C-alpha positions in Angstrom: 8.6 -52.3 -14.5 6.5 -51.6 -17.6 7.8 -52.2 -21.1 5.7 -50.7 -24.0 6.5 -51.4 -27.6 4.9 -49.0 -30.1 6.2 -50.7 -33.2 8.5 -53.5 -34.1 10.3 -54.7 -37.2 10.3 -58.4 -36.4 8.4 -60.7 -34.2 11.3 -61.4 -32.0 12.2 -59.0 -29.3 15.4 -59.4 -27.5 16.6 -57.5 -24.4 20.3 -57.6 -23.8 20.2 -55.9 -20.4 18.1 -53.8 -18.2 18.8 -51.9 -15.0 16.3 -51.1 -12.3 16.9 -47.8 -10.7 15.2 -46.9 -7.4 14.5 -43.2 -7.1 13.9 -41.8 -3.7 13.1 -38.2 -2.9 13.8 -37.2 0.6 12.4 -33.7 0.0 8.8 -33.1 0.9 6.7 -30.6 -1.0 4.9 -27.7 0.6 1.5 -27.2 -1.1 0.7 -23.7 -2.5 -1.0 -21.2 -0.2 -2.9 -18.2 -1.7 -0.4 -16.4 -4.0 2.5 -18.5 -2.8 3.4 -21.4 -5.1 4.3 -24.9 -4.0 8.0 -25.4 -3.3 10.3 -28.2 -1.9 11.3 -28.5 1.7 13.8 -25.8 2.7 13.0 -23.5 -0.2 11.3 -20.1 -0.2 7.9 -19.6 -1.9 7.9 -16.0 -3.3 4.9 -13.8 -4.1 4.2 -10.1 -4.8 4.3 -7.6 -1.9 1.0 -6.0 -0.7 -0.5 -3.1 -2.5 1.6 0.1 -2.5 4.8 -1.9 -2.0 7.5 -3.2 -4.4 9.8 -6.2 -4.1 8.8 -9.6 -3.0 7.3 -11.4 0.0 8.0 -15.1 0.8 7.1 -18.0 3.0 9.7 -20.7 3.9 8.8 -24.3 3.4 9.4 -26.1 6.8 8.1 -29.6 7.6 5.8 -29.7 4.6 4.0 -26.4 5.5 4.5 -22.8 4.1 5.3 -20.9 7.3 5.2 -17.3 8.4 5.0 -14.4 6.0 8.3 -12.4 5.5 8.0 -8.9 4.2 11.6 -7.6 4.7 12.1 -7.5 0.9 9.0 -5.3 0.4 9.7 -1.6 0.1 7.0 1.1 0.4 6.3 3.0 -2.8 6.3 6.8 -2.1 2.8 8.3 -2.0 1.7 10.5 -4.9 -1.1 12.9 -6.1 -1.8 14.6 -2.8 -4.8 16.9 -3.5 -6.7 19.4 -1.3 -9.5 21.7 -2.4 -8.2 24.9 -4.2 -8.5 28.3 -2.6 -9.8 27.4 0.8 -11.8 30.0 2.7 -12.5 29.9 6.4 -14.8 32.3 8.1 -13.7 34.1 11.3 -15.3 32.6 14.4 -17.1 29.8 12.5 -16.1 26.1 12.9 -14.7 24.9 9.6 -12.6 22.0 8.3 -10.9 20.9 5.1 -9.8 17.4 4.4 -7.6 15.6 1.8 -9.5 15.1 -1.4 -7.2 12.3 -2.7 -3.8 10.7 -2.3 -2.4 7.6 -3.8 -0.4 5.2 -1.6 -0.2 4.1 2.0 0.3 7.1 4.3 2.2 7.0 7.6 1.5 10.6 8.5 1.0 14.1 7.2 3.3 17.0 7.8 2.6 20.8 7.7 5.8 22.5 6.5 5.0 25.8 8.2 5.7 26.2 11.9 2.1 26.9 12.8 -1.3 27.8 11.6 -3.3 31.0 12.3 -4.8 31.1 15.8 -7.8 28.8 16.2 -6.9 26.3 13.5 -5.2 22.9 14.1 -3.5 20.4 11.7 -4.2 16.7 12.2 -1.0 14.7 11.3 -3.0 11.4 11.0 -5.7 12.6 8.6 -4.1 15.6 7.0 -7.2 17.7 7.8 -7.2 21.4 8.9 -10.0 22.4 11.3 -11.0 24.8 13.9 -12.5 28.2 14.5 -10.3 30.9 13.0 -9.7 33.8 15.4 -7.9 36.1 13.1 -8.2 37.2 9.5 -5.6 35.9 7.1 -5.5 36.5 3.4 -3.6 34.6 0.8 -1.6 32.3 3.1 0.1 29.5 1.2 0.6 26.2 3.2 2.8 23.3 2.1 1.5 19.9 3.2 3.3 16.6 2.7 2.1 13.0 2.9 4.8 10.6 4.0 5.7 6.9 4.3 8.9 4.9 4.6 9.3 5.1 0.8 9.2 8.9 0.6 6.9 11.9 0.4 4.6 13.9 -1.9 3.8 17.5 -1.2 1.2 20.1 -2.4 0.5 23.7 -1.8 -2.8 24.8 -0.2 -4.0 28.3 -0.5 -5.9 29.6 2.4 -7.8 32.8 3.3 -10.3 33.8 5.9 -13.3 36.1 5.7 -14.7 38.3 8.4 -18.3 38.1 7.4 -20.5 35.1 6.8 -23.9 36.1 5.3 -26.7 34.0 6.7 -30.1 34.5 5.2 -33.1 33.4 7.2 -36.7 33.5 6.3 -39.2 33.3 9.1 -42.6 32.0 8.0 -45.5 32.2 10.4 
């Protein structure tokens, strides 16, 4: 016990009674871990969800340690700003490809809304790219492509055309 007197009005100090109180905490404390703050035993330590998710993540405090990461309260933010090059031209019988220029968010897969592409072209649902060797001429075809995740989707229109001739200029120098 410590008694501190900062000022006094007389030289005599009289204590009528005092009481000793013993405080005992039977809750241990889990120290902080990365973005997760320190909490008492049995409590949850909250933190922000990973990028492109909303809600909160948490770790339970068990036996003085912040345990496994729980993400069931994190919800995917729908992707946005899906962009492809404008006015895509493929040349007949020439290997070509077009890829996504940009998209914001975590993508689970891409989806082509039309049933199929012209002969010789394929759509990759993992990368969103269109590639192949066009076998037929198609002019002014509009494709709708979506990027999806558990939170939703974003879509864009891609304008596609093919050309029969590819001019190649060669200069032979001897």
